[in-house]
One Martini backbone bead per residue (centre of mass of N, CA, C, O) as a GRO file, in nm:
protein
  310
    1MET     BB    1  -0.881   0.822   3.789
    2LYS     BB    2  -0.803   0.475   3.808
    3THR     BB    3  -1.040   0.378   3.954
    4PRO     BB    4  -1.300   0.214   3.929
    5VAL     BB    5  -1.656   0.268   3.847
    6LEU     BB    6  -1.976   0.178   3.989
    7PHE     BB    7  -2.303   0.273   3.847
    8LEU     BB    8  -2.618   0.265   3.999
    9ILE     BB    9  -2.935   0.247   3.835
   10PHE     BB   10  -3.284   0.350   3.744
   11ASN     BB   11  -3.559   0.586   3.830
   12ARG     BB   12  -3.358   0.857   3.905
   13PRO     BB   13  -3.256   1.123   3.740
   14GLU     BB   14  -3.176   1.345   3.942
   15LEU     BB   15  -2.998   1.179   4.132
   16SER     BB   16  -2.806   1.061   3.916
   17LEU     BB   17  -2.682   1.353   3.833
   18LYS     BB   18  -2.558   1.415   4.103
   19VAL     BB   19  -2.362   1.172   4.114
   20LEU     BB   20  -2.225   1.218   3.846
   21GLY     BB   21  -2.100   1.492   3.919
   22ALA     BB   22  -1.903   1.365   4.124
   23ILE     BB   23  -1.771   1.173   3.929
   24ARG     BB   24  -1.661   1.385   3.724
   25LYS     BB   25  -1.458   1.503   3.911
   26ALA     BB   26  -1.279   1.242   3.929
   27ARG     BB   27  -1.238   1.097   3.641
   28PRO     BB   28  -1.260   0.809   3.553
   29GLU     BB   29  -1.130   0.570   3.324
   30ARG     BB   30  -1.355   0.380   3.448
   31LEU     BB   31  -1.703   0.313   3.359
   32PHE     BB   32  -1.980   0.155   3.523
   33ILE     BB   33  -2.312   0.071   3.407
   34ALA     BB   34  -2.612  -0.008   3.606
   35ALA     BB   35  -2.946  -0.129   3.498
   36ASP     BB   36  -3.253  -0.171   3.590
   37GLY     BB   37  -3.557  -0.274   3.509
   38PRO     BB   38  -3.888  -0.229   3.472
   39ARG     BB   39  -4.183  -0.244   3.625
   40LYS     BB   40  -4.480  -0.359   3.504
   41ASP     BB   41  -4.669  -0.234   3.774
   42HIS     BB   42  -4.526   0.063   3.688
   43ASP     BB   43  -4.634   0.341   3.582
   44GLY     BB   44  -4.381   0.517   3.406
   45GLU     BB   45  -4.105   0.356   3.456
   46ALA     BB   46  -3.981   0.321   3.174
   47LYS     BB   47  -3.937   0.623   3.129
   48LEU     BB   48  -3.759   0.675   3.371
   49CYS     BB   49  -3.525   0.477   3.288
   50GLU     BB   50  -3.467   0.610   3.014
   51GLN     BB   51  -3.399   0.896   3.126
   52THR     BB   52  -3.163   0.808   3.312
   53ARG     BB   53  -2.981   0.696   3.090
   54SER     BB   54  -2.967   0.941   2.902
   55LEU     BB   55  -2.859   1.151   3.113
   56VAL     BB   56  -2.601   1.002   3.181
   57GLU     BB   57  -2.481   0.977   2.904
   58SER     BB   58  -2.474   1.289   2.852
   59GLY     BB   59  -2.282   1.350   3.115
   60ILE     BB   60  -2.023   1.210   2.975
   61ASP     BB   61  -1.741   1.447   2.932
   62TRP     BB   62  -1.513   1.242   2.959
   63GLU     BB   63  -1.231   1.054   2.925
   64CYS     BB   64  -1.365   0.724   2.893
   65ASN     BB   65  -1.439   0.387   2.983
   66VAL     BB   66  -1.756   0.237   2.884
   67ALA     BB   67  -1.970   0.028   3.058
   68ARG     BB   68  -2.268  -0.176   3.001
   69LEU     BB   69  -2.580  -0.281   3.211
   70TYR     BB   70  -2.893  -0.314   3.046
   71ARG     BB   71  -3.203  -0.396   3.160
   72LYS     BB   72  -3.512  -0.508   3.064
   73GLU     BB   73  -3.569  -0.644   3.314
   74ASN     BB   74  -3.677  -0.700   3.640
   75LEU     BB   75  -3.476  -0.807   3.945
   76GLY     BB   76  -3.420  -0.642   4.168
   77CYS     BB   77  -3.226  -0.560   4.429
   78ARG     BB   78  -3.088  -0.840   4.491
   79ASN     BB   79  -3.001  -0.914   4.188
   80ALA     BB   80  -2.917  -0.656   4.035
   81VAL     BB   81  -2.676  -0.574   4.224
   82SER     BB   82  -2.513  -0.830   4.252
   83SER     BB   83  -2.466  -0.890   3.952
   84ALA     BB   84  -2.323  -0.616   3.899
   85ILE     BB   85  -2.087  -0.679   4.079
   86ASP     BB   86  -2.000  -0.934   3.935
   87TRP     BB   87  -1.953  -0.789   3.668
   88PHE     BB   88  -1.733  -0.591   3.760
   89PHE     BB   89  -1.535  -0.835   3.891
   90SER     BB   90  -1.484  -0.959   3.594
   91GLU     BB   91  -1.300  -0.690   3.508
   92VAL     BB   92  -1.204  -0.617   3.794
   93GLU     BB   93  -0.998  -0.596   4.103
   94GLU     BB   94  -1.102  -0.297   4.164
   95GLY     BB   95  -1.351  -0.082   4.347
   96VAL     BB   96  -1.622   0.146   4.303
   97ILE     BB   97  -1.951   0.199   4.475
   98LEU     BB   98  -2.248   0.354   4.331
   99GLU     BB   99  -2.549   0.490   4.390
  100ASP     BB  100  -2.820   0.705   4.317
  101ASP     BB  101  -2.817   0.794   4.652
  102THR     BB  102  -2.498   0.844   4.657
  103LEU     BB  103  -2.312   1.132   4.781
  104PRO     BB  104  -2.002   1.231   4.721
  105THR     BB  105  -1.722   1.344   4.798
  106GLU     BB  106  -1.409   1.418   4.685
  107SER     BB  107  -1.244   1.249   4.910
  108PHE     BB  108  -1.368   0.965   4.864
  109PHE     BB  109  -1.191   0.876   4.626
  110ARG     BB  110  -0.912   0.909   4.758
  111PHE     BB  111  -0.963   0.719   4.994
  112ALA     BB  112  -1.041   0.460   4.831
  113GLU     BB  113  -0.781   0.446   4.659
  114THR     BB  114  -0.582   0.433   4.909
  115MET     BB  115  -0.691   0.169   5.030
  116LEU     BB  116  -0.680  -0.022   4.800
  117GLU     BB  117  -0.370   0.001   4.787
  118ARG     BB  118  -0.276  -0.045   5.080
  119TYR     BB  119  -0.481  -0.329   5.110
  120ARG     BB  120  -0.451  -0.540   4.858
  121ASN     BB  121  -0.275  -0.770   5.037
  122ASP     BB  122  -0.504  -0.766   5.274
  123TRP     BB  123  -0.730  -1.006   5.339
  124GLN     BB  124  -0.872  -0.892   5.593
  125VAL     BB  125  -0.943  -0.668   5.414
  126MET     BB  126  -1.286  -0.613   5.255
  127HIS     BB  127  -1.369  -0.294   5.335
  128VAL     BB  128  -1.461   0.040   5.205
  129SER     BB  129  -1.591   0.312   5.353
  130GLY     BB  130  -1.793   0.633   5.343
  131ASN     BB  131  -1.914   0.580   5.636
  132ASN     BB  132  -2.018   0.770   5.924
  133HIS     BB  133  -2.187   0.705   6.268
  134GLN     BB  134  -2.052   0.890   6.519
  135HIS     BB  135  -2.122   1.200   6.549
  136GLY     BB  136  -1.810   1.330   6.587
  137ARG     BB  137  -1.654   1.079   6.672
  138ILE     BB  138  -1.333   0.975   6.747
  139ARG     BB  139  -1.149   0.687   6.631
  140GLY     BB  140  -0.866   0.666   6.742
  141ASP     BB  141  -0.527   0.758   6.565
  142GLY     BB  142  -0.668   0.803   6.289
  143ALA     BB  143  -0.861   0.832   5.985
  144TYR     BB  144  -0.933   0.539   6.076
  145TYR     BB  145  -1.123   0.236   6.129
  146ALA     BB  146  -1.221  -0.084   6.257
  147SER     BB  147  -1.489  -0.300   6.139
  148ARG     BB  148  -1.791  -0.511   6.090
  149PHE     BB  149  -1.928  -0.275   5.919
  150ALA     BB  150  -2.063  -0.274   5.579
  151HIS     BB  151  -2.106  -0.002   5.459
  152SER     BB  152  -2.305   0.100   5.144
  153TRP     BB  153  -2.280   0.433   5.101
  154GLY     BB  154  -2.032   0.404   4.963
  155TRP     BB  155  -1.774   0.204   4.818
  156ALA     BB  156  -1.510  -0.065   4.846
  157THR     BB  157  -1.328  -0.317   4.662
  158TRP     BB  158  -1.228  -0.663   4.598
  159ARG     BB  159  -1.239  -0.939   4.438
  160ARG     BB  160  -1.119  -1.124   4.662
  161ALA     BB  161  -1.377  -1.052   4.845
  162TRP     BB  162  -1.626  -1.094   4.671
  163ASN     BB  163  -1.580  -1.409   4.631
  164PHE     BB  164  -1.745  -1.449   4.925
  165TYR     BB  165  -2.011  -1.401   4.794
  166ASP     BB  166  -2.344  -1.506   4.911
  167ILE     BB  167  -2.680  -1.497   4.849
  168GLY     BB  168  -2.758  -1.765   5.042
  169MET     BB  169  -2.595  -1.805   5.290
  170LEU     BB  170  -2.398  -2.025   5.384
  171GLY     BB  171  -2.495  -2.176   5.710
  172PHE     BB  172  -2.760  -2.035   5.742
  173PRO     BB  173  -2.798  -2.057   6.092
  174GLU     BB  174  -2.609  -2.271   6.212
  175ILE     BB  175  -2.319  -2.069   6.220
  176TRP     BB  176  -2.386  -1.800   6.369
  177ASP     BB  177  -2.289  -1.836   6.666
  178GLY     BB  178  -1.985  -1.859   6.580
  179ILE     BB  179  -1.957  -1.585   6.449
  180ALA     BB  180  -2.046  -1.400   6.673
  181GLU     BB  181  -1.807  -1.491   6.861
  182LYS     BB  182  -1.572  -1.414   6.682
  183CYS     BB  183  -1.696  -1.106   6.657
  184SER     BB  184  -1.782  -0.999   6.948
  185LEU     BB  185  -2.086  -0.997   6.986
  186SER     BB  186  -2.339  -0.906   7.130
  187ALA     BB  187  -2.647  -1.021   7.219
  188GLU     BB  188  -2.790  -0.790   7.057
  189LEU     BB  189  -2.647  -0.818   6.790
  190LYS     BB  190  -2.687  -1.110   6.740
  191GLU     BB  191  -3.011  -1.106   6.729
  192TRP     BB  192  -3.046  -0.886   6.516
  193TRP     BB  193  -2.882  -1.035   6.287
  194LYS     BB  194  -3.051  -1.283   6.288
  195MET     BB  195  -3.319  -1.155   6.202
  196ALA     BB  196  -3.214  -1.002   5.944
  197LEU     BB  197  -3.099  -1.252   5.803
  198GLY     BB  198  -3.364  -1.417   5.808
  199ASN     BB  199  -3.534  -1.218   5.632
  200VAL     BB  200  -3.353  -1.265   5.382
  201SER     BB  201  -3.362  -1.585   5.362
  202SER     BB  202  -3.694  -1.582   5.343
  203GLY     BB  203  -3.783  -1.301   5.169
  204ILE     BB  204  -3.881  -1.048   5.328
  205THR     BB  205  -3.599  -0.928   5.233
  206ASN     BB  206  -3.511  -0.726   4.947
  207THR     BB  207  -3.165  -0.790   4.928
  208TRP     BB  208  -2.783  -0.759   4.914
  209ASP     BB  209  -2.616  -0.660   5.181
  210PHE     BB  210  -2.650  -0.874   5.409
  211GLN     BB  211  -2.468  -1.078   5.269
  212TRP     BB  212  -2.211  -0.907   5.295
  213HIS     BB  213  -2.192  -0.898   5.593
  214TYR     BB  214  -2.181  -1.199   5.629
  215ALA     BB  215  -1.920  -1.252   5.475
  216VAL     BB  216  -1.739  -1.075   5.656
  217MET     BB  217  -1.795  -1.224   5.933
  218LYS     BB  218  -1.734  -1.511   5.839
  219HIS     BB  219  -1.416  -1.403   5.754
  220LEU     BB  220  -1.316  -1.173   5.948
  221GLY     BB  221  -1.349  -0.897   5.839
  222LEU     BB  222  -1.249  -0.577   5.742
  223CYS     BB  223  -1.363  -0.237   5.805
  224LEU     BB  224  -1.326   0.083   5.673
  225ILE     BB  225  -1.368   0.389   5.874
  226PRO     BB  226  -1.402   0.695   5.854
  227ASN     BB  227  -1.384   1.007   6.061
  228ARG     BB  228  -1.576   1.076   5.811
  229ASN     BB  229  -1.831   1.161   5.646
  230LEU     BB  230  -1.848   1.107   5.268
  231VAL     BB  231  -2.157   1.025   5.248
  232LYS     BB  232  -2.478   1.102   5.115
  233ASN     BB  233  -2.803   1.044   5.160
  234ILE     BB  234  -3.059   1.131   4.886
  235GLY     BB  235  -3.312   0.889   4.879
  236VAL     BB  236  -3.528   0.980   5.056
  237GLY     BB  237  -3.857   0.830   4.991
  238ASN     BB  238  -4.103   0.705   4.792
  239ALA     BB  239  -3.889   0.606   4.566
  240ALA     BB  240  -3.766   0.419   4.755
  241THR     BB  241  -3.717   0.093   4.852
  242HIS     BB  242  -3.653   0.149   5.179
  243MET     BB  243  -3.607   0.477   5.233
  244LYS     BB  244  -3.899   0.643   5.312
  245LYS     BB  245  -3.755   0.758   5.583
  246ARG     BB  246  -3.600   0.955   5.779
  247ASP     BB  247  -3.309   0.907   5.978
  248VAL     BB  248  -3.027   0.921   6.153
  249ALA     BB  249  -2.835   0.820   5.933
  250SER     BB  250  -2.960   0.992   5.682
  251SER     BB  251  -2.889   1.275   5.847
  252ILE     BB  252  -2.606   1.278   5.767
  253GLN     BB  253  -2.342   1.455   5.697
  254ALA     BB  254  -2.097   1.558   5.457
  255PHE     BB  255  -1.730   1.542   5.447
  256GLU     BB  256  -1.414   1.618   5.447
  257LEU     BB  257  -1.104   1.412   5.376
  258TRP     BB  258  -0.730   1.443   5.386
  259ASP     BB  259  -0.664   1.242   5.613
  260PHE     BB  260  -0.476   0.916   5.575
  261SER     BB  261  -0.385   0.803   5.831
  262ARG     BB  262  -0.275   0.573   6.019
  263PRO     BB  263  -0.332   0.342   6.240
  264SER     BB  264  -0.191   0.162   6.512
  265SER     BB  265  -0.470  -0.009   6.468
  266LEU     BB  266  -0.685  -0.290   6.343
  267GLU     BB  267  -0.869  -0.322   6.556
  268VAL     BB  268  -1.177  -0.372   6.648
  269ASN     BB  269  -1.413  -0.125   6.728
  270LEU     BB  270  -1.649  -0.198   6.964
  271THR     BB  271  -1.755   0.086   7.055
  272ALA     BB  272  -1.830   0.187   6.764
  273ASP     BB  273  -2.023  -0.046   6.691
  274ARG     BB  274  -2.227  -0.006   6.916
  275PHE     BB  275  -2.291   0.285   6.849
  276ASP     BB  276  -2.380   0.230   6.563
  277PHE     BB  277  -2.619   0.043   6.635
  278HIS     BB  278  -2.785   0.241   6.814
  279HIS     BB  279  -2.727   0.519   6.608
  280SER     BB  280  -2.854   0.359   6.320
  281VAL     BB  281  -2.987   0.087   6.319
  282THR     BB  282  -3.197   0.164   6.575
  283ASN     BB  283  -3.255   0.483   6.565
  284ARG     BB  284  -3.104   0.639   6.792
  285ARG     BB  285  -3.035   0.899   6.951
  286PRO     BB  286  -2.773   1.072   7.008
  287PRO     BB  287  -2.572   1.186   7.235
  288ARG     BB  288  -2.402   1.407   7.383
  289ARG     BB  289  -2.107   1.522   7.385
  290THR     BB  290  -1.834   1.523   7.532
  291PHE     BB  291  -1.561   1.700   7.602
  292GLY     BB  292  -1.360   1.491   7.494
  293GLU     BB  293  -1.496   1.457   7.219
  294VAL     BB  294  -1.464   1.750   7.132
  295LEU     BB  295  -1.159   1.759   7.157
  296GLU     BB  296  -1.092   1.542   6.944
  297ASN     BB  297  -1.233   1.670   6.710
  298TRP     BB  298  -1.042   1.935   6.716
  299LYS     BB  299  -0.784   1.786   6.667
  300PHE     BB  300  -0.864   1.654   6.398
  301ASP     BB  301  -0.917   1.920   6.247
  302ARG     BB  302  -0.615   2.028   6.274
  303LYS     BB  303  -0.497   1.790   6.124
  304GLN     BB  304  -0.664   1.799   5.859
  305ASN     BB  305  -0.547   2.088   5.764
  306GLN     BB  306  -0.270   1.936   5.652
  307PHE     BB  307  -0.325   1.745   5.415
  308LEU     BB  308  -0.290   1.447   5.457
  309ILE     BB  309  -0.106   1.173   5.270
  310SER     BB  310   0.009   0.842   5.416
   0.00000   0.00000   0.00000
């Protein structure tokens, strides 16, 4: 695999080895490893961090160029992840980003690499996701559809897009109403995002990814969502920073997808985004699929069996 991969690790050796196993199958020519430092008030964490780094290093058994960013001090989720991605894109033009709790399928890497090449010069496309939260519903007439949601449990992007990232979310909240209107967000989505982004802005939520969502929406960027979930979240539990309990989104299984056919339109699928919001973001259980949705899923499966990459 020619596309560079950034692997973000911390203090979970067993999970990190599982994700590294998936990366090993893809055999990227360039592998970047970033690790945050241990927290001083967490007994035993320094040993876990060292063990994680050592196991990952010993698991790299294919020929590749490895770059490392190992922190001695703990920066926290917000600064450690965002600065690691900054470092990654100071070295490469495009690439895949995986955290230690995001277990990708084999086809995720092919999908990401294909999309990065296909939309390399399309500045409207800013994000390639490995996640699908449609619970078996097929959206559009291609292997993927366009969204405003930059899901990041396994994803890819370009330096040209990441350059718009601003950890301080310049303009928020003053320009938020205008952004929401241009993105055709419903009143419910508009208010939920305002609350969530406000929590990040005020420091209540220590994270990096909501700022990326904000950057994508601010610049009316498109996110490509595969019509199958290609990455499984395996990090739910007490050791997780945010995902302490399994919810609807983290319960979704991952599947292979080998049909990368283009959709006839890259207009944002607002129906899919509203469904995504209700049945992943707000954690409501999805309704049973209608007969028509089951039929579309069956048709897609038959098409997928042709192993198309076009």
